[in-house]
C-alpha angles and dihedrals in degrees: 000000000000091000092052092047092050092046093052099040099041100028084227119148095170112148096005113135106212090190092056092047090048090054089049088051090051091050091050091050090052092051095052095074089054090051090050094048093047089047091224106158095189093051092046092049090049091052093048091052088046091051091050093052092046091048091052092049093048093045096049092040090055093052095043099036100134098032127104131180120239091262092057096041088069091059 
């Protein structure tokens, strides 16, 4: 949650690996059918929340790819 908040407030995508987040998205998408088949509501809910967070991070990272906040420009 802190990464999402920082990304939205500061428009800062410094240090975010879009490739790594995309792989995490792919893994989450592959786990959802298992959660559906096993009829585990808690596991399915967890994966849907996970997908939502990943989607936000990927979306905002894409729009703010080359941007960094003042704190990260120093690094």
